[in-house]
N, C-alpha and C positions, 0 to 999 in steps of 0.2 A: 144213271147215265154217266156221271163223273167217275164212279168206280170202274165201270167197264172201259171207259176211254183211257183211264190211267193204266189199267191192266193190259190193254192192247198195246199202248206205247211202250210199257216196260218189256212186254214179250217181244215186240218188234226189235228192241235194242239188244235182245239176246239174254235178258235177265229173267229170273223167276219171280212171279208175283203170287204171294200167298194171301188169299182173301179170308179175313177173319170174321166178316159179318159185322153186326152191330155191337160195338164195344166202346167203352169210354176212351177218350183221348189218352189218359194216363195208362190205360190197359195196353194200347198200341205201343206206347213208349216202353213199357215193361217187357212185352213179348219181343219187340225188336232187339232189345238188349239181351234177353235171356236166350233167344233162338240164334244169336250170332248173325243176324241179318245185317245187310249193308245200310239199312235205314228203315224208318217207318213212315207211313203216309196216312193221314186221317182226312176224311171228307167231313167237314163240320161247319156249322154257322156259330159255334160256341154258344154264347148267351143270346144271340140275335135270332130274328125270324128265319125260317127255312130258306127264304129267297136269298139270304146272304151266304149260302153254302160256298165254301172255298176249300183250299188245300192247306193242311198243316204238315210240315215236314219235321222229322226227327232224325238225328244222327244214329249211327250204329250203337252209340252209348246211351240211346234213349233220351237225348237232350235236344232242346230247341236249337235250331241252327243260328249261327252268328249273323248279325245284320249284313255284313259284307258278302257272306255266302248266299243269303236269300236274295240280295240285290243282284248278284251275278246270275242266279237262276232266273229271276224275273226278266232280266235283260235278254237272256237267251230265248226265253219263251215269247216275249213280246215282239222281238225282232225276227222271230222265226228261224233262229240260228240253231244248228245242231252239229254235233261232232260226227262226221261221216263214219268214223270207226265204231261209233256206238249207235248207229242208226239203221242197222240192218245189213248193210254192206255185203250181202251174199252169205252171211253167217246163218246158222240155224236159229230160228226164233226160240225164245225161252218158253217156259211152261207157266200156265196159270192154274192154280189149284186152290180148292177150298179147304180151310182148316177148321175142323169141327169141335176142337176142345179148347178154344180160346177162352171162353167164359170160365171153364173149370180151372185152367191154369192161372188166370188172373185172380179168381176168387181164392185159390190156394195161397197165392202171394200175399193178398190182403190180410188173410187170417194169420199168416206167419209173422206179420208186423206187430202183433200183440204179444204180450208176455204172460206167463203163468197159466191160469186155468184155461181149459178148452172151451168153456161156456161162461165167459166172464160177465155176460150181460143177462144172466138168468134172473127173471123177475122184473126186468126193466121194460116198461112199455113206452114205445116211441111212435111218432107219426113221421112218415117219410114222403117227401114230394120229389118224384123222379123227373118232373118237367116234361113228361112225354118224350124223354130223350134216351140217351145211350145207357143210362144207369138202370133202366127198367128191369132187366133180367138179372144182373149180377148183384146190385146193391141189396134188394130185399132178401135174396138168398144168403148173402154173407152175414148180414145182421141177425137173421133168423137162426142160422147155424151156430152163431156165437151166443145164442140163448135169449135174445131180445124178442118181445112180442111186438110185431111191426104192423101198423096200419099204413097201407100204401096208397098214396094219392097220385093221380096223373101219371099212370104207367101203361098207357095204351097208345104208343106212338103210331102215327100213320104217315109219317114223313112230312106232314104239313103243320101239325099241331104242336110241334116242339117249341118250348118256351112261351107258348101262347097263354098269357094270363096265369102263369104257374111257375113253379121252380124258384130258384134263388132270386130272380129279378122281381117276382111277385109273390111274396110269402104270406099274403093276407089270409088266404084260405087255410094254409097250414097253421097259422097262429090261432085261428078260430077252432080248428079241429083239435089242437093240443089241449085247449081249455075245455072244450065240450067233452072230450074223451078222457079227461083227467090223466093225460099222458105225462111222463116225466120230462120229455123233451121232444122237440121237432127238429128235423134236419131237411134241408132243401139243397138240391144240386141244380146246376144249370144243364143245358142240353147235352153237352159233351162230358159233363160230370168232373170237370177239373176245379170247380168252385164249390164252396160250402157256405151256406148261411144257416144259423141255428135259431131256435125259438126256445125260450125257457118255459117252465111249467105255468107261468102266469100269462103267457102269450106275448111277452116282449121279444122283439126280434134283435138278435145279436149279430152284428156285422163281423167281418173278418178281423178287424183290429181287436175287438174284445175277445174273440176266440184266441187270437195270438197271445194276448196278455194272460189268459187263463192257462194256456199250454206252456208259456214261458215259465210261469210260476211253478207249475207242476213239474216240469223237467228240471228246473233249478233245485227244487226240493229233493228230487231223486238223484241229484248229482250228474245229470245227463244233458245239461244245456251246454253243448260244445262251444268252447271259446267264451262262455258266459256272455253270448252276443245274440241279438235278434236283428234280422234285417227286414225292413219294410220299405215302402215307397214314399215318395214325396206327397202322395195323396192321403197318407195315413192321418188319422185324427191326432191333434196335439196331445190328447189324453193318453195315447199309447206311450209316447215318449216320457210323459210324466210318470206313468205307472212303472215303466221299466227302470227309470231312474230311482224310484222309491225302492224297487226290488234289488237295486245294485247291479242291474244288467246293462251292458253296453248296447247302445242302439245305433245301428248303421242304416242310412237311408239311401235308396237307389232310385233310378229312373222308373217310370211306370211300366209294368210288364213283368211277368213271372220269369222271363229269361234273364232280365237284368237283376232281379232278386237273386236268382241262382248264381249269376256271375259274382255278385257281391258276397254271397255266402261262401263260395269257393275261395275268394280273395282273403276273407277274414276268419275262415275256419268255423263259421256258424253251422249249426245243424237245423235251425228253425228260422223260417222266413216266410213272408207272405204279403198279401195286399188286403186292403179294407174291402175290396170287391169279393173276397172269399177264396182267392188262390192261396194255398198254404203248401209249403215245401218242407218235407222231413228228409234232409239230405242223407241221414244214416239209413234210410229205407228206400228212397226213390230218387229218380233223376229229374222229376218234374212235379208240378202241382197236381194233387189228387184229392178231389172232393170226398170220395168215399173213404179214403184213408184218413182224411182230416176228421170226418165224423167219428170214425172208430177211435181216434186218439182223444177226441173230446169226451166221448162216453167213457173211455178208459179213465180219464182224469176224474170224472164224476163218480164212478163206481169205486175207484181206489181211495178217493178222499171221503166217500160217503156223504157228499154234500150236493144239493141241487144246483142247477145252473143259476137260479136266482141269487144264490149266495156267492158262487164262484165269480159271477160277472162283476161283483163289487170291487174286484181288484183294479178296475179301470173306470174312472169317471170320464164320460164323454163330453168334450167341449161342443157347444152349439156349432153345427156345421150345416151349410145349405149348398146343394149342388144343383145347378140348372144346366140342362143340355140344350144348346142353341143350334138349330139347323143353319148351316152355312153353305154358300155356293162355291166358296174357294177356301184354301187354307194357307194364306200367306203367313210368314213368321209373325207372331203376335207383336213382337217388339217393333215391327215395321209399320204398324197401323196406328197412326197418331191418335185417333179418337179413342181407341181401346186403351192405349198406353196412358193417356191423360186421365181417364176414369179410374184405372187401376191405381195410379199414383195418388189421386185424390182420396180414394178409399183407404189406401195404406196409411196416408197421413192422418186420417181420422181414427183409424184403428190403433195407431202407435204400437205398443207392445202387447196389446190385448187380443191379437188374432193374426191371421195371415190370409193371403189371396193366392190362388193358383189357377191359372188359365191355360188350358192345353186342348189340343184337338184329339178326337177319338181316332184310334188306329184302325178301326174297322167300319166306321160310319161317317157320313157327312155332318158331323157335329162338332161344336166347340164346347168343351166342358168348363163351366165357370164354378169354382169352388171357393167359398169363403168360410172361415172360422172366426167367431167373434165372441164378445162378452155375453150377449143375450140372443135368444132366438129372434126377437123382433129386429134388433139392429143388424144381425147377421143376414137375415132375409132381405132387409132393405139394401144393404151393401151389395149383395149378390145380384139382386134385380137390377140395380143401377149398372153394374158391369155387363150383365146379360143384355140389357137394352142397348148399350154401346156396341156390343158385338153384333146385334141384330141390325142396327143402323149401318154399320160399316160393311158387314159381310152377308147379311141375311137375304 
């Protein structure tokens, strides 16, 4: 419904709409750039349930739009304002056409991002969770063509089962299958395949921060860590910063969101950046986060070093971290809610230099995310629950 509504509006404005079908978000970004289009549009709920489907916009360069541009577009839409010159005004309508080779073009791009052998993953057995989402057609194909033996989970999308108890948000089934099938690794995408979560051969789940640390060490060893810098967000585990410092790598932190990671990467000349949630950006290959590409780069590090993920992950020690998502009825600035501010202040006083607190709202859901890092799992959980309770009392 949303696709056809958009296509009708684009056509009415005199522009051409190319329909690519089901394709990961980073695939749309790639094709928009490669085809010389004026932009790319994705219908996606990202890592959320299908009811949250919305519209993601990319520029002609395949990049997320700046906040001020998105805000201007939202204002035009919500107020029902249009530019008469672009709203039909007697001109001929544009064309709407289906493009049948989008998967092939995107798959070719992904394979071109690896170096050396044409089948670098020969003999490598992995389990892949496609989250009943946009990766279901392209990801198994790419990894198989690169030589891997792939067991695929949750690759039967029906438009409603996307992200439902599967994918990067729910890697429990994947972890079990990796151990049961004696696979070398497991990889999970979210619904639109711009995130990656990995599982090592022992069944332990590796979040984005640990994958970033592994890839930073690998790229640095090869002399390809541009600017000797890695960008992550304020949500990253303190262990990532400690690992990068030990490697002698400069660590830059940005606001939460892959667009802010990319902006910071451009500013400091970094080629690697990402989020603990699994977004990872390889700026020398792509203009946005790409879960399928991230998985390829992780397996490339494994195979080139000849070491399992259970060894590679030791590059980073994870600080105890607890995250609680609190449903809220409103999103006032946190610093304006006295009850929440008081509890945060008290917890920070007790933590001293042994941890940190971060409280922020979800950008896509009616949630307040309360994250605490601390000295032990027990104390960290206690501190997080205290702040979450304050949020519930004030805003729940």
